C-alpha positions as CSV (number, residue, x, y, z in Angstrom):
1,M,45.2,-41.8,7.4
2,K,41.5,-42.2,8.0
3,R,39.3,-41.4,5.4
4,R,37.4,-38.8,7.4
5,S,40.7,-36.6,7.9
6,V,41.5,-37.0,4.3
7,L,37.9,-35.5,3.3
8,Q,38.3,-32.8,5.9
9,S,41.8,-31.7,4.6
10,I,40.4,-31.7,0.9
11,L,37.3,-29.4,2.1
12,A,39.9,-27.0,3.9
13,L,42.0,-26.3,0.9
14,P,39.8,-23.8,-0.9
15,A,39.4,-21.9,2.5
16,A,43.2,-22.0,3.1
17,A,43.9,-20.7,-0.5
18,A,41.4,-17.8,0.0
19,V,43.1,-16.7,3.3
20,T,46.4,-16.4,1.6
21,S,45.1,-14.8,-1.4
22,P,47.5,-11.9,-2.9
23,T,44.4,-9.7,-3.6
24,T,43.2,-9.3,-0.1
25,P,45.9,-8.6,2.7
26,V,45.8,-10.9,5.7
27,G,43.6,-9.3,8.4
28,E,42.0,-6.6,6.3
29,T,38.2,-6.6,5.4
30,P,37.5,-6.1,1.7
31,N,36.2,-2.6,0.8
32,T,32.4,-3.1,-0.2
33,P,31.0,-0.1,-2.3
34,V,28.1,1.5,-0.9
35,V,25.2,2.8,-2.9
36,S,22.5,5.2,-1.7
37,P,18.9,3.8,-1.1
38,D,17.6,6.5,-3.4
39,D,19.6,4.9,-6.4
40,T,18.6,1.5,-5.9
41,A,15.1,1.6,-4.1
42,D,11.7,2.3,-5.7
43,G,10.7,5.6,-4.4
44,L,7.2,6.7,-3.7
45,R,5.1,4.6,-5.8
46,R,2.4,6.3,-7.6
47,T,-0.3,4.2,-9.4
48,F,-2.7,6.9,-10.1
49,T,-2.6,10.5,-11.5
50,V,-2.8,13.3,-9.1
51,E,-6.4,14.0,-10.0
52,Q,-7.4,10.1,-9.7
53,F,-5.4,10.0,-6.4
54,A,-7.2,13.1,-4.9
55,A,-10.5,11.5,-5.9
56,L,-9.5,8.4,-3.9
57,R,-8.5,10.2,-1.1
58,Q,-11.9,12.2,-1.1
59,L,-13.9,8.9,-1.6
60,G,-12.1,7.5,1.6
61,E,-13.0,10.6,3.5
62,L,-16.6,10.1,2.6
63,I,-17.0,6.4,3.1
64,V,-14.9,6.0,6.2
65,P,-14.9,9.3,8.1
66,A,-13.3,9.7,11.8
67,W,-15.7,8.9,14.4
68,N,-15.9,8.5,18.1
69,G,-12.1,9.1,18.5
70,Y,-11.1,6.3,15.8
71,P,-9.2,7.5,12.8
72,G,-10.8,7.5,9.4
73,A,-9.5,6.7,6.0
74,S,-7.5,9.7,5.6
75,E,-5.9,9.4,9.1
76,A,-5.1,5.9,8.5
77,G,-3.4,6.6,5.2
78,A,-5.9,4.2,3.4
79,A,-5.6,6.1,0.0
80,E,-1.9,5.7,0.1
81,F,-1.9,2.1,0.9
82,L,-4.3,1.4,-2.0
83,D,-2.2,3.4,-4.3
84,F,0.5,0.9,-3.5
85,L,-1.9,-2.2,-3.4
86,V,-3.6,-1.4,-6.6
87,G,-0.3,-0.9,-8.3
88,C,0.7,-4.5,-7.5
89,S,-2.6,-5.9,-8.3
90,P,-3.5,-8.0,-11.4
91,Q,-4.3,-5.7,-14.4
92,P,-8.1,-6.2,-14.3
93,R,-8.1,-4.7,-10.7
94,L,-5.9,-1.8,-11.9
95,D,-8.2,-1.1,-14.8
96,L,-11.3,-1.2,-12.4
97,Y,-9.8,1.5,-10.2
98,R,-8.4,3.7,-13.0
99,H,-11.6,3.6,-15.2
100,G,-13.7,4.0,-12.0
101,L,-11.8,7.1,-10.7
102,D,-11.7,8.7,-14.3
103,A,-15.6,8.0,-14.6
104,L,-16.2,9.5,-11.2
105,N,-14.2,12.6,-12.2
106,R,-15.7,12.8,-15.7
107,I,-19.4,12.6,-14.1
108,S,-18.5,15.1,-11.4
109,H,-17.1,17.6,-14.0
110,S,-20.1,17.1,-16.2
111,K,-22.6,17.6,-13.2
112,F,-21.1,20.1,-11.1
113,G,-18.1,21.6,-13.2
114,K,-15.4,20.5,-10.9
115,P,-13.3,17.4,-10.1
116,F,-14.7,14.8,-7.4
117,A,-12.0,15.9,-4.8
118,D,-13.6,19.4,-4.8
119,V,-17.2,18.5,-4.5
120,D,-19.0,19.0,-1.0
121,S,-20.8,16.2,0.7
122,Q,-24.3,16.8,-0.7
123,Q,-22.9,16.7,-4.2
124,A,-20.9,13.6,-3.4
125,A,-24.1,11.9,-2.1
126,T,-25.7,12.1,-5.5
127,L,-22.6,10.7,-7.1
128,L,-22.3,7.8,-4.6
129,A,-26.0,6.9,-5.0
130,P,-25.0,3.4,-6.7
131,L,-23.7,2.3,-3.3
132,K,-27.0,2.4,-1.8
133,T,-28.7,-0.1,-4.1
134,S,-27.8,-3.6,-4.3
135,M,-28.7,-4.0,-8.1
136,S,-27.5,-0.8,-9.7
137,M,-26.8,-0.8,-13.3
138,D,-24.7,2.4,-13.0
139,E,-21.2,2.3,-14.7
140,L,-19.7,3.3,-11.2
141,A,-21.4,0.6,-9.2
142,P,-18.8,-2.1,-9.5
143,F,-15.9,0.3,-8.8
144,L,-17.5,2.0,-5.9
145,K,-18.4,-1.4,-4.1
146,A,-14.7,-2.6,-4.6
147,A,-13.4,0.8,-3.4
148,K,-15.6,0.8,-0.4
149,S,-14.6,-2.8,0.7
150,D,-11.2,-1.8,0.1
151,L,-11.1,1.4,2.1
152,L,-12.8,-0.1,5.0
153,R,-10.3,-3.1,5.1
154,A,-7.4,-0.7,4.6
155,T,-8.7,1.6,7.4
156,F,-9.7,-1.1,10.0
157,N,-6.3,-2.8,9.4
158,S,-4.0,0.2,9.7
159,R,-1.7,0.9,12.6
160,P,-3.5,4.1,13.7
161,Y,-6.8,2.3,13.9
162,I,-5.3,-0.7,15.7
163,D,-3.6,1.8,18.1
164,A,-6.9,3.7,18.7
165,V,-8.8,0.4,19.3
166,S,-6.2,-0.9,21.6
167,Q,-6.6,2.3,23.8
168,T,-10.2,1.6,24.4
169,R,-10.3,-2.0,24.8
170,R,-7.7,-5.0,24.7
171,P,-8.2,-7.1,21.5
172,R,-7.0,-10.6,21.8
173,N,-4.0,-11.2,19.6
174,A,-4.8,-8.5,17.3
175,S,-2.6,-5.5,18.4
176,K,0.2,-6.6,16.2
177,Y,-1.4,-7.5,12.9
178,F,-1.7,-4.4,10.6
179,W,-0.3,-3.1,7.3
180,Y,2.5,-1.0,7.7
181,P,3.1,1.8,5.0
182,I,6.2,1.6,2.9
183,S,7.9,5.0,2.4
C-alpha cells in the first residue's frame, strides 16, 4: 500500500464515523433551532435622547435643505445615519455631539423659551451665528462645525442624493458608492 492511500484512509475515518453516528439517522438533516431576528439583533439604535435627536434633525434641515430637486438632510436620513455613526464613534466625538446638542437646546430655551427643534428659521439663524465666523470663541462653534461637515457628507453620500444626481447627469463610477441605512 502506498503512503498516499494510507493517509487518505486515515483522513476519511472521522467522516465515515460521523455518517454512521447513532444520533443522526442516515439521510436526515439535523434540526437547527431558529431564533427570531428581534431576539438577537440590535434593533434601532438610539445614541441621542429624543430632544437631542430632534435638535439634530432640525439642524440638518437648516444646514442642508432640499434644493433644485435634490434631497436635503431630512430626506436623505442624515440625522438617522449620524445617530448610528456617532454611537459607534470614539468617546470624545460622542461627547462633542451630546454636549453640543444639549448646549444648543439650553441656549434655545434661555433665548426663546422652546427647544431648538421648535424654533423658526430667523431664531435659528441667531443660534447658528458661530458658523459664519472662522475664529468664533462661542461654546457651540466646535460642535456646529463638526455637525455641519458630517451632515453635508452624510447627505451627499446617501442613496437618495446619489439617485437624484444620477437622474440629471451620469457620475463616473459613483452611482454605487453610498451609505445604506441599517434598520
